[in-house]
N, C-alpha and C positions, 0 to 999 in steps of 0.2 A: 504493499500499500504506500502510495505517495501522499505527502501532506504538504501544506503551505502555511506560512505565517501570514495571517491577514488581520486587518482591523475592520470589523463590522461597522456598517454606517451608523448603527445606533449603539455601538459598543463604546466602553470606556477605554479599553486598552487592547493590544493585539492578542489573538488567540491562535493556537495551532488547530487547523481544521483538516479533515481528510479532503483530498482533492475533489472527491465526488460531491462534497457539501459546499464548495466555494461557488458563489454566484457573481453576477455582473455588478452587483452593488458593493462588493467587498473591495477594500483597498489592499491589494496583494503587496506584501513587504518582503517576500523572498520567493525564489524559484521553487517549483515543486521538486521535492527531494525526499529520500528516506528520513524518517524522524530523527535518527541518530546524528544526522548532520546539522540539525538546527539547534540553536540555543533556546531553551525554553524561556518564554517571556515571563516577566515578573507578574505573578498573579494579582488579581484585584478581588476585593471582598465581593462575593456574589450577593444578589438581592435576597433579603430575608423572606419575602413573600413568594409563593410558588403556586398559588391556586389556579393561575391561568394556564399552566403547562399540563398537557395531557400526560397520563400515566406517571404522574409525579411519584406516587407512593411506591409503585412497582420498581421504578428506576432507582429510587432511593434505597429500598430494601436490597436490590440486587448489587449495587455498586458501593454502598456505604461500607468502608473498611475492606474493600476488595480491589484488586488490580487484575482485570480480565482482558484476554485477547478478543479481537472482534469476532472470531469464530466460536467463542464461548458464550456470546450473548444470545439470548433466546429470541432475538428479533434483529432485523438489519441494523447495522451500526449507524446508518443515516437517520434512524429514529432519534438518535441522541443529539442531532444537530442543534435544536433549540436550547438544550441543556448546556452544550459546549459554548454556544455564543453568549449565554448569560452567566457563564463561569461556574455552573454547578458541576459540570463534568470536565475533567482535565485529561489530556493525552500526554503520556510520558514515554520516553524511549524504552523498549523492551531490553535493548542491549546498549550500553554506553560504550562509545568508541574511543573516548578520550577521558583521562590520560592513557588508559589502557582498557582493553576489552573487559567488560564486566556485565554479567547478566543481572538485570534489575529484579528478576523473579526469584532466582535461587541463589544469587550471590557468587556464582562461579567466576573465577578470574584466571583459571588455568588454561593456558593456550591450547593444550592438547584436547581440551573438552569443547573447543570451538571448531567449526568447519565452515567452508565456503561453498556456495552453489550459485548457479545461474538462476536468479529469481524472476519468475514471470509476472509477479505483482508490480515490481518497480522497474522491471526491464534492466536490471543491473546485477552486479555480483554482490550477494548478500552473505553475511556471516550469521550462523545460527548457533544456539547453545545446545550441545548434545547432553549435557548433564541433567536437564529437566525436559527433554523432548518427549518423554512418555506422557506428559501432561498437556501436550500441544506445543508446536514449534514456536519459539521466540527468536526473532531475527532482528537485524539492524533496521529493517523497514517496517516492523510490526509495532504499533503503539500499544500500550496498556491503558485501558480506560479506568479511571479512578474517580471517586466522588470528592468534590470540593465544595459542596453545598453547605447550607447552615448546619450548625452543630446539633444535628438531630439524632446522632447515634446513641445518645444516652436516653434510656427509656424513662418513663415517668416513675416516680417512686411508688412503691406499693407495699402492702403489709401482708404478713402471714402467707408467704409463698411456699413455705416448707410444710408438706403434709405428712412427712415421715414422723412417726411417734415412737420409734425404738428407743432403747436405753443405751447409753455409753458407759463403759467402765470408768473408774476414777482416772486411770491413766489416759484413756481416750478423751475424757473431758478436758483434761489438762492440755493435751495436744490440740484439741479442737478450739480451745480458747486462744492459743497462740496463733493458730491459723486465722481465726476470725479477727484477731487484733491486727495482723499484718494486712489482711484484705481491707480492713476499715481505715487504714492510713490514707492520708490525702496525697502524699508524695510517693516517689518510687521506693519500693521495699522488696526484699526477697527473704525467703525462709526455706531451709532444707529440713524436710521431715524424713528422718532416718528411722524407718519402721520395719520390723521383721515381716516376712511373708505371713499373711493371715492376721495382721494386726487390726484389720478393719479400717484401712485408710480411706475408703470411699465414704463410709459413715462419718468418719472424723471430719471430712470435708463439708458435709451438709450444712452445719451452722454457718461456716464461713461463706459458702456459696449463697446461702440465703441472705446473709448480711450484704453481700455485693449486689444481688438482684434487687433487694428492697431499696437500695440506694440508687437504683437506676443504672448500675454498671453492667457492662457486657463481659461475660465470663467464657474463657476457653479452657477446655481440658484436652491437652495434646497427649497422645499415646503412640507408641511405636507400632502397635499391631492392630489389624482389622478386627481380630477376634475380641480384643478388649473393647473396642467401640461397640461391637454387636452385644456384648455383655452389659456395658454400662448404660446404654440408651434406655432400655426398659426399666432399669432400676431408677434412673434419674427422672424418667417420665412419671413414675409412681411417686417419687419424692417431691417433684415440682410440677404438679399437674396443670397449673395455670400459666406456666412459663413457656414461651416460644423456644422450642428445643430442636436442634438440627444435629444429625449424626452423619459425618462425612468420612468416606473411605473410597478407595478405588472401586468404581462400578456402582456407587451409591445413587439412588434415585433422587436423593435430596442434595445433590452436589451444589446446587445454586440456591438452595433454600436459605431463608434468613432465620437466625436464632439469636436470642439474647443469651442463651446458654448453648454453647457449641462443643460437641465432642468430635474430635477429628484425629485422624492419623497425622503424624508429623509431616508427611508428604503433602497432605491437603492444605496445610497452613501456608504453602507457597502462594496460594491465590489471595491471601489476606494482606492487608497493609494498614498499620496503625489502627486496628479495629477494636482491640480488647483492653479493658481496664484491669482485668485480672487474667493471668496466664497460669494454669496449673499444668506442670509437665510431669506426667506419670512415667515411672521407670526411666528416669533421666540417664541411667547408665547402660540402657539396653541397646542392642543392635536394632535398627540402623542408626538411631539418633546419635549414639556415642561416637560412631566411626564415620559419620558423614557431616562435615562442617556445614554443608548447605542446609541441612535440616535445622541446625542450631540458628543459622542465619534466618531461615524462614520464620521460626517461632519468634525471634527477636523482632523481625520486621512486622509481624502480625500484631505485636504488642505496642501499646502507646508508650510514650516516653516516660510518663510518670505512673506506670502501672505497677501492680503488685505481682511478683512472680513467686510461685510455690513449686519447689522441687520435691518429688516423691521418689523414694527408692529404698530398697533393703541393702543395697551394696553401692554406696557412693564412691566415686573416685577421689583420690587424694586432693586433686586441684580444687574441685568444688567444695569438698569438706573444709579444707583449710581456708578458702575464701569466705565461706559463711561463718566459720568459727571466729574469724577476725572481727566479724560484725556482731557476734553473739547471736547469730541467726540460725542455730541448729537445735532441733529438738529430737530426742531419741525415744522411740517406743519399742522397748525390748521384750514385750510380752504380747502374745496373741490375745485376741479379744476374749477367748474362753478361759484364759489364764494358764493353760497347759504349755509345757515347753515345746520347742520345735523338735521334730524327729531328727535324731542324729543318724547320718547314713552309716550303714555297714559296708565294709569293703570286702569283695569276694573275687579272688583271682580266678580267671576262667580260661587261661591259656590263649592261644592264637585264635580268637573267635572269628576273625576275617577269613582265615583259611577254612575253618569249619563251615561257614556260610557258603563259600565257594564250592565245598564238597556237598552242599545241600544237607548239612547236618547241624544240629545245635550243640554248642559246648556242653559237656556233661553236667557241670554244676548249674548252668542256666536251664538246661532241660529239666533237672530235678526241681529247680525253683518253679518253673512253669507248671509242672504237674501238681506241685503242692498248691500253687496259687489257684489253679482251676478247680482243685478239689475243695479248697476253702470257701469258694463262692464269692470271694472279694474281687472287685474289679482292680485292674492294674493298668497304669500308664507307663509305657516302655519307650524310653528315649534312645535314639541311635544318632550317629554323627551326620548321616547324609540320606538324601532321598533314595539312592540306589540301595543302601543297606536296609532302609525301612521296607522297601519292596521285597528284598530277599528274605528278611526275617518274617514278614507278614505271610509270605507264601508257605514257609515252613510251619508257622503257628497254625495256619488254616487247616493243616493236615490233622490237627488235634481238635480244633474248634472252628468250623467254617465261617462263623459270624465275625471273627476277629478281622479288623481292618487296619489300614495305615493312612496317615494323613501328612501332608506337607504344605508349604505356602502356595505352591502353584496348583494345588488340587482344586478343580472347579466345584467339587462336591464337599469341600472342607467344612463348610457351615453345617451341612446336613449330617456329616459323619460325627462331628463333635457333638451335635444335638442328640444323635442316636446313642452315643456313649453316655452322655449325661442322663438319658432316659433309661439306662441300664439294658440296652438292647444287645450289648456285646460285653464279654467279660474282660477283653483286653483291647487296648488301642496302641498301635505302634506309631510313634511320631518323631519328627525332627524337632529342633529347638523352637519351632514355631509356637509350641504350647508351653514353653518353659516359664512363662509368666502371664499374669493378667487373667487367667482362666481359672475359675473356682468350680471344682467338682468334689462333692462330699463323699466320704467313705471309701477312698481308694488307697492302694499301695503304689509305690513308684519304683521303677528300676531304670538303670542306665546300662546299656550294653556298649562297651567301648568307652568307659569313662576316661580313659587315658588320652583320647583324641584331643587335639589342640582346640577343637571347636568348643569343648566343654571347659571354659574358663572357670575360675573360682566363683565369680559372681553368677555365671550361668548355672553352676551346680547348686549354689545356695538357692537360687530361684526354683530349680527343678525339685530339690528336696522340700521346698515350701509348698509344693502341690499336695503333699500328704498331711493328714491330721488337721484339716481345716475346720472340722465340725466339732462342736462341744460334745456331741454324742459319740464321736469317734476321733479323739484327739491323738491316738497312738498309731497312726498309719506307719507302715514300715517303708524304709528307703534303702535300697541296695544298689551299690555301684559295682557292676561287673567289669573287670579290667584285665589288661594284659601287661600290667606294670603300673605301680602307683606313681602318681605325679604330684608335684608341688601344689597344683591347683586343687587336687582332691584333699590334700592335707590342709590347705588354707581354708577351704570350704568347711571341713570338719571343725577346725579351730574357731572359725567365726561363729558357727552355729552354737558350739559349746559356750563360747564367750557370751553370746546373746542370751542363752539360757541362764547363765550365771548372773549377768548384769541386770536381768529383768527382775531379780528377786531383791528385796531389801537386804542390806549388808549384814544384818545381825539377827540371828534367830530364825530365819526362814529360808535357808538353803535347801537343796534337795539331795536326797540319798543318791550317791553315785551309782548304786546298783539298781534300785527299783524306781528312782526318780520321784518317789513320794516326798512331800515336804518334811523337813526336819524341824520338829517343834522343840528345839533347844531353848532352855530358859536363859534369858539374858542375865549376866552377872559380871561383877568385876573380875572374877577368876577367869571366866570365859573370854572376857575382853582382852586381858593381858597374857593369856596362856598362849604358848607357841603352837599348841595343838588346835586343830580345826576339826570339828565333827564332820565326818564324811559319810557315815552310814547310819541309817535309822536303826532303832533298837532291835527290830525284827531281823533285818539282815545281819547285824552284828552278832546277834544270838545264834545264827545258823553256822557261824564259823567255829570250828572246833579247834581251839588253841592247843598246841602241843606244849608239853612240859614234863618234868619228872613225875613218875619214873620213866626213863627213856634211855636210849643208847647215848653215851657221852660223846660219841664220834659222828653219828649220822641222824640222831633225833628219832630213831624208830621207837615207838611205844613198847615198853617192856614191863614185866611184873615188878622188877626192881631196877634201879639205876645201875648200869654196868656197860660192858662192851658186848654188842650183839654178835651172833655167829658170823654174819656177813663181814663185818669189819675185822674180825679176827682172821678170816680167810684172806681178806685184802692184805693185811699186814704180814701174813706168812708167805705171800707170793713175792719172790725177789724183786721183779721189775715194777711191782705196784706199791711196795712197802714205803711208807713215809712220805708219799706224795701229797696227801691231803691231811692237814692237821685236825680239822673238825668241820662238820657241816651243822648249821642250825636251820631247821625248817620251822616256819611259823605255824602252819595249820595242817590238820589231817586231810588227806586227799579223798574226801567222801564224795557222794553224788552231787551235793550242792556246790562244793568248790570245783569239782570237775566241770560243771556247767558254766561257772563263772570264768574259769581259765579257758574253756573252749570258746566262749564268747569273746574273751580278750584276745586270745592267741590266734584263733583260726577264723573268726568272723570279723575281726578287725575293730572291736569296740575298745579303742585305746584308752578311753576315759576310765575304764575299770581299773587301770593301774592305780588310780587314786584310792581305790578300796583299801590297798595295802600300805599306803603311805605312813600312817601312824605307827603300825606294827613294825615296819621296816626301820623307821627312825628310832623307835624305842629300843629295839634289839641291837641296832648298830651302836647306839651310844652306850649301851650296857656291856656289850661284849667285844666290839671291834673298833672302838673309837680311834685307835692308832693306825688302823689298816687303810689301805688304798683300794677302793672298789674298782673292779674291772668286769664288765659284763661278758658272758659267753657269746662269741660272735656267730652270725649266720653266714652261710655261703652267699655269694652274689646272686645265685639263682633263687635261693630260698628267700632272700631279702626282696628281690623283685616280685616274687610270688605273693609274699605276705604284706609287703609295703612298709614294714617297720620291724625292728629288732625288739622282740618282747622283753628280752633281758636288759637291753639298754634303757628302755623306757622305765623298767623297774628301778634301775640304778639311778635314774634321774630323780627318783622320790627320796633318795637319801639326803642327809643334810650337808654332805660334802660332794664336790665334783668327782666324777669317775674318770679313769684313764682307759682308753681303748688300746690295750697292749697286745691283743691277740688278733690273728687273722685265721679264718677257716679256709684251708686250701683243698680239703677233700670233702665232698658233699656226701656223707653217709646217708643211708636210708633213714627216714624219720624214725626216731626212737619209739614213738608210739606204735609203729608198725612192726617193730622187731621183738622177738621173743626175749625173755630174760636170759636164756642161755646164749643167744646170739650177741646180746649186749656184753656179757661177761667175757666172751671169747674174742671180742674184737681187739686186734693188735695194731690197727692202722693209726698213724699219727696225724690226725686231721688239723692240728693247730700248730702254728709257728709264731714266734715272737715278732711283732711288727717293727720294722726298721724305723729309725728316726724317732723312736719313742724314748721318753726320759728313762734313765736307768732305774731298774728295780732292785738293784744290788743292796742287800741288807734290809729290804723293806718287807713288811707283812702285807701280803696281797690277799684281797677278798674277792672271790669269784661270785658273781650274781647270776642266778638262773631262776626259772619258774618252778621246776619240779626236780626233786632228787628221787630217782627210781632205784638204780643199782649203784650209782656213783661213778660209773665208767666215764661219762663225758667230763665230769669235773676233774677226775684224776688225769685224763688225757690233756685237759687244759692246764693243769697245774705243772705238768712236766716241763714245757718250755720256759715257764716263769722261774722254776727252780734252777734250770740250766743257765738262766741269765743272772743268777746270783740272789734270787729272792730268799729272805730268811726263812719264811714259812708261807704256806698257802692254805687259807680257810675258805669256806663257802657259806653263803646266806641264800636260802631258797624259800619260796613261798609255801610249797607243799611237800610232804613226805609221802611218796607213793608206796 
């Protein structure tokens, strides 16, 4: 399209008009050319009255706060001629050519995202922006039509717009009050709401949104996913039934609808310009908003200069967090609305799952989990790294249950599939990360197959884990990460969830049992306040642990009728190459069914937090019997460490009041002790451990080996040998259980 700078006969100052709208009475002040070559004239205040212009209300609602291309208008652009001449509608360049190329819609300034073509509209060579071409092509000759009329974007003040009558918890009320205060400010303000998954962020927003709407403000809720828009719109319609509400996403029928309250994907905000008095950015850390600068530009462009901006996320990045902390504009909600803790994910090594899928087989442990899940009757949401893997896994699962489906961002039936899963029409749904956030489905378990993949960042895994346990009736949904090697992202996810669970409780007297997660009703006292001990188990779980003590074997802690040396230890000392290797082992508890289940959850199912169950007993025993010794954990082989994701002995050593030294390396990966017979363990003569080079000397030191279970003592004695060869004065052992 070509335009010209003209001065209408009845106008006050020049305006830019499409060439098709110029008539013989206009004073033309420039040659017809693409709009990017013209300097926009200084605007003049438009007339306040508008009653004599046809379609005034429709044009105002369409263009107020928007910047649209001519082919996005629901009528010919020539219809806007009287509005342009009187200053109500303004034409601005879609692409600025000077001082450098810049897209006015998406903010793109990267040369490689611009391309040139022979334009039939202006009969010249035009540049267009490829970064936002999916929303309609913006070129150097296409103007954007914007509203410059009277300040009518503010609605009339109204009262009682909020119909929602639900109740907020005390923590939610506190957060809602801060949000409402921020929205009610007259100047620019921002607030970071750092809330765990399932904290009830939407409900916490309701009072603040109502405050803004009642003051005549226009409110935007921007979210990265279409699924979130589809879920929020009906909830907001019920909460604000008298408010004009628009839900905007790709393919939406309401794409050009006006709303005082707008819920839009961040891509759709590109069509807005200085429209909103309040911007609420949901999941500000999520893809694609976090990784696409043009979307941040679009949201900022859609917001007025003195607007309030609210950021919502469970996993804020450091830059945003630090910026808001400097302004004291951060609130943290570390508890779900129902008061129960976040589900802590369990880690399960599953081997090379990609190879198994190519062989059209499921990994063994995942296959067992699938059978158990189907038998339990509970629904499960299964995340995989890619669309292709989702299809491969779904095909295999359908052999067991034909109703199982998969879904991804490009699936045209995505909305229907998710709704069917929500209606419990299928027991499992395989998905990519498209459902990692913003979608609430009650009563489900969650699994990730391939949790080691780089697509599963720590924040993504936190969000995925947050899909479980969202109902007060079912707060204990299970989360399992199946992996082919534990990653730092998985570890950070686990630590963040555990930290959130801890910080959500009051600091004194209301922690949770590390084993059963039930609240600890410890009485507050000066003794408890200043004691180094911290209660970690409830009385019931503490009572299930059978503490070992005399009468027992003085050398290995085996329970005896009277304190002495047991037959096994006498045999050890009579054997020439085993004699004198281990001075003593102290085991804390008897290895009964209860402790076996605890250690199994800790060691094999990856519930690392259970190490804290033993902190107090380890510390007490160390200070009483080994306070001069240097702890060193029994090492794992590289393969076993990759499988398990952590060294259970090293984590136990971390519970001691002194730092440990990693003096040993395992060079031979023997068969798991739990799978070997007692005779095989005793007969083993392989030397699996060597002293680690570049480690501080152990000469003359008392070394203390740390491990989880003492069964026959073979492993501990094999570990003691290289330490004694390096000059250690003596080697003892401290273990959790005596098998």
